[in-house]
KEMAR-340558 format. One record per residue (C-alpha): residue in one letter; x, y, z; residue number from 1. Coordinates in Angstrom, 2 decimals. Example, Ala and Ser with C-alpha at 12.3 -4.5 7.8 and 13.67 -1.06 7.14 Angstrom:
// KEMAR-340558
drenmi,c1,c2,c3,tikol
A,12.30,-4.50,7.80,1 $
S,13.67,-1.06,7.14,2 $
This chain:
// KEMAR-340558
drenmi,c1,c2,c3,tikol
M,175.00,60.34,5.39,1 $
F,173.27,63.69,5.77,2 $
I,173.97,63.73,9.52,3 $
Q,177.61,62.99,8.82,4 $
E,177.78,65.77,6.25,5 $
Q,176.25,68.28,8.68,6 $
L,178.80,67.52,11.38,7 $
A,181.87,66.57,9.37,8 $
G,181.34,67.20,5.67,9 $
D,184.89,68.51,5.32,10 $
E,186.35,65.36,6.91,11 $
L,184.51,62.70,4.90,12 $
D,186.22,60.64,2.22,13 $
G,185.34,61.34,-1.39,14 $
D,182.02,59.94,-2.62,15 $
E,181.31,60.13,-6.34,16 $
T,177.55,60.33,-5.67,17 $
V,177.90,63.45,-3.53,18 $
E,179.46,66.65,-4.84,19 $
P,182.15,68.13,-2.54,20 $
S,180.28,71.43,-2.50,21 $
E,177.21,69.75,-0.98,22 $
R,179.28,68.36,1.88,23 $
L,180.67,71.81,2.64,24 $
V,177.28,73.52,2.40,25 $
A,175.87,70.99,4.89,26 $
L,178.38,72.30,7.45,27 $
G,176.22,75.40,7.66,28 $
F,174.47,73.54,10.50,29 $
L,177.53,74.25,12.66,30 $
R,177.31,77.98,11.82,31 $
M,173.67,78.49,12.76,32 $
G,174.26,79.31,16.42,33 $
P,174.27,82.86,17.86,34 $
W,177.50,84.69,17.06,35 $
E,178.44,87.96,18.74,36 $
A,180.75,89.51,16.16,37 $
D,181.81,92.41,18.37,38 $
A,182.35,90.38,21.55,39 $
N,184.81,91.93,24.02,40 $
S,186.43,88.58,24.81,41 $
Q,187.22,86.21,21.95,42 $
R,187.94,83.42,24.46,43 $
Q,184.50,83.79,26.00,44 $
L,182.90,84.00,22.55,45 $
R,184.59,80.73,21.57,46 $
L,183.35,79.04,24.74,47 $
N,179.81,80.34,24.21,48 $
V,179.78,78.96,20.66,49 $
L,181.11,75.57,21.78,50 $
N,178.60,75.37,24.63,51 $
E,175.69,76.16,22.34,52 $
L,176.89,73.74,19.67,53 $
T,177.39,70.92,22.17,54 $
A,173.92,71.38,23.65,55 $
T,172.22,71.69,20.25,56 $
T,173.93,68.61,18.81,57 $
G,172.78,66.56,21.80,58 $
E,169.19,67.79,21.50,59 $
V,168.84,67.61,17.72,60 $
F,170.36,64.19,17.03,61 $
L,170.15,62.35,20.35,62 $
G,167.14,63.95,22.01,63 $
L,169.13,64.55,25.19,64 $
T,169.37,67.83,27.10,65 $
V,173.16,67.61,27.27,66 $
G,173.41,71.35,27.87,67 $
C,171.98,70.92,31.38,68 $
A,175.33,69.34,32.35,69 $
Q,177.36,72.42,31.41,70 $
C,177.70,73.70,34.97,71 $
H,176.99,70.57,37.04,72 $
D,175.92,66.95,36.71,73 $
H,172.56,66.61,35.01,74 $
K,169.83,66.66,37.65,75 $
Y,167.56,64.12,35.94,76 $
D,169.49,62.09,33.37,77 $
P,172.74,60.15,33.97,78 $
I,174.93,62.72,32.21,79 $
P,177.84,63.88,34.41,80 $
Q,179.40,67.29,33.80,81 $
R,182.55,65.54,32.65,82 $
D,180.62,63.99,29.74,83 $
F,179.45,67.42,28.58,84 $
Y,183.05,68.54,28.11,85 $
R,184.16,65.20,26.62,86 $
F,181.37,65.69,24.08,87 $
Q,182.44,69.30,23.55,88 $
A,186.03,68.23,22.84,89 $
F,184.93,66.89,19.45,90 $
F,184.36,70.51,18.38,91 $
A,187.36,72.07,20.16,92 $
P,189.65,72.47,17.08,93 $
M,186.84,73.97,14.99,94 $
R,187.06,77.42,13.45,95 $
V,184.52,79.27,11.31,96 $
E,185.55,79.70,7.71,97 $
A,184.13,80.51,4.28,98 $
L,185.27,77.68,2.00,99 $
P,185.29,77.70,-1.83,100 $
A,182.35,75.62,-3.02,101 $
A,181.46,75.55,-6.70,102 $
F,177.78,75.89,-7.56,103 $
T,176.11,72.56,-8.26,104 $
D,173.88,71.79,-11.25,105 $
A,170.85,72.04,-8.95,106 $
E,171.88,75.63,-8.16,107 $
Y,171.81,76.62,-11.84,108 $
D,175.55,77.23,-12.04,109 $
R,175.47,79.09,-15.36,110 $
N,172.70,81.40,-14.24,111 $
M,174.49,82.17,-10.96,112 $
K,177.67,83.06,-12.84,113 $
R,175.72,85.24,-15.29,114 $
L,174.01,87.14,-12.48,115 $
R,177.29,87.62,-10.63,116 $
R,178.90,89.13,-13.73,117 $
E,175.91,91.45,-14.22,118 $
H,176.11,92.66,-10.62,119 $
E,179.89,93.12,-10.90,120 $
D,179.38,95.32,-13.96,121 $
Q,176.71,97.30,-12.12,122 $
L,179.06,97.62,-9.13,123 $
D,181.82,99.04,-11.33,124 $
R,179.47,101.74,-12.61,125 $
A,178.14,102.43,-9.11,126 $
T,181.69,102.74,-7.76,127 $
D,182.55,105.32,-10.41,128 $
E,179.38,107.23,-9.53,129 $
F,180.20,107.04,-5.82,130 $
D,183.75,108.32,-6.34,131 $
E,182.43,111.27,-8.34,132 $
R,179.83,112.13,-5.71,133 $
R,182.37,111.80,-2.92,134 $
Q,184.82,114.10,-4.66,135 $
A,182.05,116.62,-5.36,136 $
L,181.14,116.60,-1.67,137 $
I,184.76,117.13,-0.62,138 $
E,185.11,120.01,-3.06,139 $
R,181.86,121.52,-1.80,140 $
F,183.18,121.24,1.76,141 $
M,186.47,122.94,0.86,142 $
E,184.58,125.68,-0.96,143 $
S,182.23,126.33,1.95,144 $
K,185.15,126.45,4.43,145 $
N,187.53,128.26,2.05,146 $
V,190.31,125.74,2.72,147 $
T,192.61,123.57,0.61,148 $
E,192.86,119.78,0.47,149 $
D,195.88,119.80,2.82,150 $
D,193.89,121.42,5.62,151 $
D,193.36,119.29,8.73,152 $
N,189.60,119.91,8.60,153 $
V,189.45,118.35,5.15,154 $
K,191.47,115.32,6.27,155 $
E,189.14,114.83,9.23,156 $
F,186.14,115.22,6.95,157 $
K,187.45,112.47,4.63,158 $
R,187.95,110.12,7.55,159 $
E,184.45,110.74,8.84,160 $
L,182.94,109.97,5.45,161 $
G,183.71,106.29,6.08,162 $
V,181.77,106.10,9.34,163 $
Q,178.99,103.49,9.08,164 $
N,176.36,105.25,11.17,165 $
E,174.12,108.30,11.31,166 $
F,176.92,110.64,12.48,167 $
F,176.37,113.27,9.80,168 $
R,172.62,113.57,10.18,169 $
D,173.15,115.37,13.48,170 $
R,175.74,117.81,12.16,171 $
K,174.74,121.50,12.06,172 $
D,176.88,122.35,9.05,173 $
P,174.56,123.51,6.20,174 $
I,176.40,121.33,3.70,175 $
F,174.69,118.25,5.15,176 $
R,171.31,119.65,4.16,177 $
E,172.22,120.31,0.53,178 $
E,171.52,118.28,-2.59,179 $
V,175.18,117.33,-2.98,180 $
W,175.02,115.48,0.36,181 $
T,171.79,113.69,-0.57,182 $
A,173.30,112.59,-3.88,183 $
Y,176.38,111.28,-2.08,184 $
L,174.28,109.21,0.33,185 $
A,172.26,107.71,-2.54,186 $
A,175.45,106.75,-4.41,187 $
K,176.94,105.29,-1.23,188 $
D,173.84,103.18,-0.60,189 $
E,173.79,101.89,-4.17,190 $
Q,177.45,100.88,-4.00,191 $
E,176.93,99.06,-0.70,192 $
R,173.83,97.31,-2.03,193 $
L,175.67,96.00,-5.07,194 $
Q,178.71,94.99,-3.02,195 $
E,176.39,92.90,-0.87,196 $
L,174.76,91.35,-3.95,197 $
V,178.10,90.42,-5.48,198 $
R,179.18,88.79,-2.21,199 $
R,175.97,86.77,-2.12,200 $
Y,176.68,85.33,-5.56,201 $
Q,180.22,84.21,-4.74,202 $
P,180.72,80.40,-4.89,203 $
V,181.61,79.95,-1.23,204 $
A,180.10,77.90,1.58,205 $
V,179.53,79.40,5.03,206 $
A,181.22,76.50,6.76,207 $
V,183.85,75.43,9.29,208 $
S,187.20,73.67,9.36,209 $
D,189.62,72.45,12.01,210 $
L,192.74,74.33,13.05,211 $
V,195.46,71.70,13.36,212 $
P,199.28,71.42,13.27,213 $
P,201.38,72.79,11.66,214 $
D,199.15,75.89,11.77,215 $
V,199.11,75.63,15.58,216 $
P,201.49,73.76,17.94,217 $
D,198.80,71.34,19.09,218 $
L,195.04,70.83,19.26,219 $
P,193.37,72.98,21.93,220 $
D,192.81,71.37,25.31,221 $
T,189.37,70.90,26.78,222 $
H,188.86,71.11,30.54,223 $
V,185.91,70.57,32.80,224 $
L,184.90,74.04,33.99,225 $
A,183.67,74.50,37.54,226 $
G,180.26,76.14,37.30,227 $
G,180.83,76.48,33.54,228 $
E,183.15,79.44,34.17,229 $
L,185.95,80.04,31.67,230 $
D,188.65,80.71,34.28,231 $
S,187.74,77.78,36.55,232 $
E,189.48,74.89,34.82,233 $
L,189.47,71.45,36.43,234 $
E,190.61,68.16,34.88,235 $
K,191.59,67.91,31.23,236 $
V,189.40,65.60,29.12,237 $
E,189.65,63.95,25.70,238 $
P,186.82,63.47,23.16,239 $
G,184.39,60.81,24.32,240 $
F,180.81,59.69,23.75,241 $
L,178.04,59.91,26.32,242 $
E,178.42,57.03,28.75,243 $
C,174.67,56.91,29.39,244 $
I,174.48,55.48,25.84,245 $
T,177.76,53.60,25.38,246 $
G,178.59,52.63,28.93,247 $
P,182.14,53.28,30.24,248 $
A,183.75,53.00,26.80,249 $
G,186.68,55.34,27.44,250 $
N,187.91,57.93,24.97,251 $
A,186.74,57.92,21.38,252 $
K,188.94,56.46,18.65,253 $
I,189.71,59.28,16.25,254 $
P,190.22,58.33,12.57,255 $
F,193.03,59.85,10.55,256 $
V,191.88,62.69,8.30,257 $
D,194.47,64.55,6.27,258 $
G,194.41,68.27,7.07,259 $
S,191.88,68.00,9.89,260 $
S,191.58,66.52,13.37,261 $
G,189.10,63.77,12.50,262 $
R,187.23,64.43,15.73,263 $
R,183.96,65.59,14.19,264 $
R,184.02,62.63,11.81,265 $
A,184.29,60.24,14.77,266 $
L,181.32,61.94,16.40,267 $
A,179.27,61.97,13.19,268 $
E,179.88,58.27,12.51,269 $
W,178.87,57.35,16.07,270 $
I,175.70,59.47,16.01,271 $
A,174.64,58.04,12.62,272 $
S,175.52,54.46,13.54,273 $
P,172.78,51.78,13.59,274 $
R,174.22,50.79,16.97,275 $
N,173.20,54.15,18.43,276 $
P,169.74,53.50,19.90,277 $
L,168.60,57.12,20.02,278 $
T,169.26,58.74,16.63,279 $
A,166.77,56.66,14.64,280 $
R,164.09,57.01,17.34,281 $
V,164.53,60.77,17.53,282 $
M,164.30,61.11,13.74,283 $
V,161.18,58.99,13.19,284 $
N,159.51,60.77,16.09,285 $
R,160.22,64.12,14.41,286 $
L,158.75,62.78,11.14,287 $
W,155.65,61.61,13.00,288 $
Q,155.31,65.03,14.63,289 $
H,155.57,66.73,11.23,290 $
H,152.66,64.75,9.80,291 $
F,150.44,64.35,12.86,292 $
G,151.03,67.64,14.69,293 $
Q,152.58,65.96,17.72,294 $
G,155.06,63.14,18.09,295 $
L,154.57,59.74,19.61,296 $
L,156.81,61.37,22.21,297 $
R,155.75,65.00,22.53,298 $
T,159.11,66.35,23.78,299 $
A,160.96,65.70,20.54,300 $
S,164.30,67.01,21.81,301 $
D,164.10,65.41,25.26,302 $
V,163.75,61.65,25.49,303 $
G,165.19,61.68,29.01,304 $
K,163.57,61.22,32.40,305 $
N,162.13,64.72,32.51,306 $
G,160.66,64.46,29.03,307 $
D,157.38,62.98,27.89,308 $
S,156.72,59.24,27.75,309 $
P,155.85,57.84,24.31,310 $
S,152.18,57.13,23.77,311 $
H,153.01,54.05,21.67,312 $
P,156.51,52.83,22.68,313 $
E,156.31,49.63,20.62,314 $
L,155.33,51.60,17.51,315 $
L,158.21,54.03,18.07,316 $
D,160.66,51.13,18.37,317 $
W,159.29,49.47,15.24,318 $
L,159.50,52.67,13.20,319 $
A,163.11,53.19,14.34,320 $
E,164.01,49.65,13.26,321 $
E,162.28,50.15,9.91,322 $
F,164.15,53.42,9.40,323 $
V,167.50,51.66,9.75,324 $
K,166.38,48.64,7.69,325 $
R,165.31,50.94,4.87,326 $
G,168.73,52.53,4.69,327 $
W,167.89,55.60,6.76,328 $
S,165.62,56.73,3.92,329 $
I,163.46,59.65,5.01,330 $
K,161.46,59.36,1.80,331 $
A,160.60,55.74,2.62,332 $
M,159.39,56.74,6.09,333 $
H,157.27,59.55,4.66,334 $
R,155.62,57.04,2.32,335 $
L,155.09,54.56,5.15,336 $
G,153.41,57.17,7.34,337 $
L,151.25,58.81,4.69,338 $
T,149.89,55.50,3.38,339 $
S,148.93,54.30,6.86,340 $
K,145.32,54.09,7.97,341 $
T,146.21,56.25,10.96,342 $
Y,147.21,59.18,8.74,343 $
Q,144.19,58.71,6.46,344 $
Q,141.69,59.16,9.29,345 $
S,139.26,62.08,9.29,346 $
T,139.54,64.87,11.84,347 $
G,135.96,63.99,12.82,348 $
H,134.69,60.79,14.42,349 $
P,131.10,59.59,14.83,350 $
A,131.77,58.61,18.46,351 $
W,133.87,61.66,19.28,352 $
K,132.07,62.51,22.53,353 $
R,132.75,59.10,24.05,354 $
H,136.36,59.00,22.85,355 $
A,137.02,62.56,24.00,356 $
E,135.98,61.64,27.54,357 $
V,138.63,58.92,27.61,358 $
D,141.36,60.64,25.57,359 $
S,140.71,64.37,25.12,360 $
D,144.24,65.02,23.78,361 $
N,143.92,62.31,21.14,362 $
R,147.05,60.59,22.37,363 $
L,145.61,57.24,21.25,364 $
L,145.08,58.52,17.71,365 $
W,141.36,57.79,17.42,366 $
R,141.08,60.63,14.87,367 $
M,143.40,62.82,12.85,368 $
N,144.59,66.00,14.58,369 $
W,143.61,69.44,13.33,370 $
T,146.86,71.01,12.15,371 $
R,147.16,74.69,11.26,372 $
L,149.24,75.60,8.25,373 $
E,152.74,76.70,9.17,374 $
A,153.45,80.40,8.78,375 $
E,155.50,79.94,5.60,376 $
V,152.91,77.64,3.99,377 $
L,150.12,80.07,4.81,378 $
R,151.97,83.01,3.25,379 $
D,152.92,80.99,0.15,380 $
S,149.34,79.74,-0.24,381 $
V,147.95,83.29,-0.28,382 $
L,150.52,84.33,-2.90,383 $
F,149.86,81.21,-4.97,384 $
L,146.10,81.75,-4.97,385 $
S,146.52,85.34,-6.12,386 $
G,148.65,84.07,-9.00,387 $
R,151.64,86.16,-7.91,388 $
L,153.90,83.62,-6.20,389 $
N,157.34,83.89,-7.80,390 $
P,158.40,80.27,-8.55,391 $
E,162.06,81.18,-9.12,392 $
Q,164.39,78.63,-7.54,393 $
G,167.88,78.92,-6.11,394 $
G,170.10,81.92,-5.56,395 $
P,170.34,84.27,-2.58,396 $
G,167.35,84.89,-0.37,397 $
S,165.14,87.96,-0.67,398 $
L,165.05,90.78,1.88,399 $
F,161.62,92.10,2.77,400 $
D,160.68,95.74,3.34,401 $
V,161.49,97.12,6.79,402 $
P,161.09,100.59,8.34,403 $
A,163.93,103.03,7.60,404 $
D,165.17,103.07,11.19,405 $
V,165.51,99.28,11.11,406 $
A,167.25,99.25,7.73,407 $
E,169.87,101.71,8.95,408 $
G,170.12,100.51,12.53,409 $
F,172.72,97.77,12.09,410 $
E,176.34,98.46,12.85,411 $
F,177.89,96.15,10.24,412 $
F,175.58,96.48,7.26,413 $
K,172.52,98.24,5.90,414 $
W,169.34,96.34,5.10,415 $
F,168.53,96.74,1.39,416 $
A,165.08,95.39,0.54,417 $
S,164.81,93.23,-2.59,418 $
P,162.63,94.25,-5.55,419 $
P,158.90,93.47,-5.05,420 $
E,158.90,90.47,-7.39,421 $
Q,161.79,88.94,-5.43,422 $
Q,159.93,89.46,-2.16,423 $
R,157.12,87.30,-3.55,424 $
R,159.31,84.22,-3.77,425 $
R,158.53,81.20,-1.59,426 $
S,159.06,81.89,2.10,427 $
V,161.94,79.43,2.28,428 $
Y,163.95,82.06,0.37,429 $
T,163.09,84.88,2.78,430 $
F,166.21,86.25,4.48,431 $
Q,165.65,86.75,8.20,432 $
R,167.87,87.82,11.06,433 $
R,167.22,86.76,14.62,434 $
S,166.45,90.38,15.44,435 $
V,164.38,91.07,12.29,436 $
L,161.65,88.56,11.48,437 $
Q,159.21,88.83,8.60,438 $
P,156.14,90.33,10.34,439 $
F,153.53,88.00,8.79,440 $
L,155.59,84.91,9.65,441 $
E,156.27,86.15,13.17,442 $
T,152.55,86.68,13.78,443 $
F,151.84,83.06,12.84,444 $
D,154.42,81.48,15.13,445 $
V,157.49,81.12,12.94,446 $
A,160.26,79.18,14.69,447 $
N,162.36,80.91,17.34,448 $
M,165.74,81.31,15.65,449 $
S,167.71,81.98,18.82,450 $
E,167.73,78.33,19.86,451 $
S,166.94,74.87,18.57,452 $
C,163.17,74.66,18.07,453 $
S,161.86,71.11,18.35,454 $
R,158.24,72.14,17.93,455 $
R,156.69,75.47,17.04,456 $
N,154.12,77.10,19.24,457 $
T,150.62,77.21,17.80,458 $
T,148.86,80.18,19.31,459 $
T,145.46,81.68,18.64,460 $
V,145.73,85.40,19.33,461 $
A,144.04,88.60,18.17,462 $
P,146.94,89.86,15.96,463 $
Q,146.49,86.80,13.73,464 $
A,142.85,87.64,12.99,465 $
L,143.71,91.30,12.50,466 $
T,146.56,90.39,10.14,467 $
L,144.30,88.23,7.99,468 $
L,141.49,90.78,7.94,469 $
N,143.40,94.06,7.69,470 $
G,146.98,93.11,6.83,471 $
K,148.68,94.46,3.73,472 $
L,149.65,91.04,2.34,473 $
V,146.15,89.50,2.46,474 $
N,144.32,92.58,1.15,475 $
T,146.82,93.18,-1.65,476 $
E,146.76,89.56,-2.79,477 $
A,142.97,89.34,-2.41,478 $
R,142.65,92.04,-5.07,479 $
H,144.91,90.10,-7.44,480 $
F,142.92,86.98,-6.55,481 $
A,139.75,88.80,-7.63,482 $
E,141.37,89.74,-10.94,483 $
R,142.42,86.12,-11.44,484 $
I,138.83,84.95,-10.87,485 $
A,137.49,87.49,-13.35,486 $
R,139.93,86.31,-16.02,487 $
A,139.34,82.61,-15.41,488 $
A,135.56,82.40,-14.86,489 $
G,134.21,85.08,-17.19,490 $
P,131.42,87.53,-16.36,491 $
D,128.97,85.05,-14.74,492 $
P,128.91,85.85,-10.95,493 $
Q,127.89,82.32,-9.98,494 $
K,130.74,80.75,-11.94,495 $
Q,133.12,83.27,-10.39,496 $
I,131.98,82.39,-6.87,497 $
E,132.24,78.68,-7.57,498 $
R,135.72,79.14,-9.03,499 $
A,136.82,81.11,-5.94,500 $
F,135.63,78.35,-3.59,501 $
W,137.26,75.61,-5.64,502 $
L,140.60,77.44,-5.69,503 $
V,140.73,78.31,-1.97,504 $
L,138.83,75.41,-0.36,505 $
G,138.89,72.70,-2.99,506 $
R,135.09,72.32,-3.02,507 $
P,131.99,74.08,-4.39,508 $
P,130.07,76.53,-2.20,509 $
S,126.98,75.33,-0.35,510 $
Q,123.66,76.92,-1.23,511 $
G,123.85,79.12,1.87,512 $
E,127.42,80.20,1.09,513 $
L,126.41,80.96,-2.50,514 $
T,123.57,83.17,-1.29,515 $
E,125.78,85.03,1.20,516 $
A,128.48,85.54,-1.42,517 $
R,125.93,87.01,-3.84,518 $
E,124.72,89.40,-1.12,519 $
L,128.31,90.49,-0.47,520 $
L,128.96,91.12,-4.15,521 $
A,125.73,93.13,-4.46,522 $
Q,127.06,95.67,-1.98,523 $
S,130.14,96.66,-4.00,524 $
A,131.55,96.90,-7.46,525 $
T,132.46,93.51,-8.89,526 $
L,136.22,93.75,-8.36,527 $
E,135.88,95.25,-4.88,528 $
G,133.28,92.65,-3.93,529 $
F,135.46,89.74,-5.00,530 $
T,138.40,91.30,-3.14,531 $
Q,136.31,91.23,0.02,532 $
L,135.21,87.67,-0.75,533 $
G,138.88,86.67,-1.12,534 $
V,139.67,88.15,2.28,535 $
V,136.77,86.19,3.80,536 $
L,137.90,82.92,2.23,537 $
F,141.49,83.45,3.39,538 $
N,140.15,83.84,6.94,539 $
L,138.20,80.58,7.07,540 $
N,139.43,77.81,9.35,541 $
E,138.90,75.47,6.41,542 $
F,141.70,77.32,4.63,543 $
L,143.95,77.77,7.67,544 $
Y,143.81,74.17,8.90,545 $
L,144.53,70.78,7.39,546 $
E,141.59,68.47,7.92,547 $
């Protein structure tokens, strides 16, 4: 059902177990692709979006590199160019749209409404302040130029006040160096910040819908494009599934959906059908990759000829069958994997030298893989251990601190950092743009947000060590970690050291570690020494890796 909601939540029939808002929110999947808001050609922008969406849908759900057939027949897999555009035709009537979607109980509806009202009240006061500052600036301008409000210079000045860039900072007029100008800018920023907050608390879903008659004469045509070029149309095609999966089945049968085309629903039902041999295999392989570090098939988004071959094909088939038998329950598959003897293996093996000679990549699963914590988990773990992780759930994401030139460098909005306590929420709530990634997460290989990421890179580079040793996050939280230890363990240094090891590593220190920790603490004041000890513990492989 979740796949169907992601592709066609607005076209599904009512289901009492699923709130309508959830189905609309799931459509955010279709809005995640790159979008060039100021594109010169809207026709080309539409084609770019459809191309990206077609390729991503094929990779994510079917594990096929459908996008390689955009300009010509696929060079490796039996996917003709015609099938790429038949597949694309399912999305042809789609338009981006913000749809009303009431907050669900899980989103703390009452709290969201309360916060929106508070921000609206603050916005009213900020707007009054802004209007006063703006008028004061205009009057100061007229006074300095000795002109009246009807003067052309004043009219031009008023128009320029609405410019969303750094125009005025380069002006030579002395008025733009005075306190009245600084006060105006501060009021303007506060109004824009609150406007953005109010918008973020509106009960709407960033979703899509279909543009259909009578709003338009007919559904848009889809043509095969020679070389993928917009102005090189060849034959017209109708929505159809990939023939390398279905065989020559002809055009897809489109169900009737009131107010929409029904095309995306037809596609969603086919992708999520038990008769589709790829979807279940792709999903269980992704689950295996999540828990074991690499999938049974290492190219999770490419099951085709040019992709990897599964290390255990029979196991992959069996897991796919179990997935369908268990009602497509991801929870059931998690339980099945985590209770298996394969998952419960140690990362070490008494005969590791002999096994490594035969299978150095551990493709045969003779031990558990070392798996480094993901960037978000690592950041959240440091905050949790310091006792400062903000457990608040739901609501808009938090914006982290960025340099001033970055905050003011966007054409369509200004980046307003959230209060410090909001920035310490779990990383899943961190707001990130493709062009502005949270530095700590970027250093530790956060996913590339410009394209579908089937598997994150896991690098070992100098900036990671420097970030953990000298970075602001680790050193700040290490000090709070030291304060937490002092409160919890009392004045006894040995109990403090033991408590620190139990919290970070889940075990007591060895005798050698205890001695070294005592020597470290002897070199500094107690709080400073435990801060340094916290930094050391946060840098250990035992903390960074799952064993």
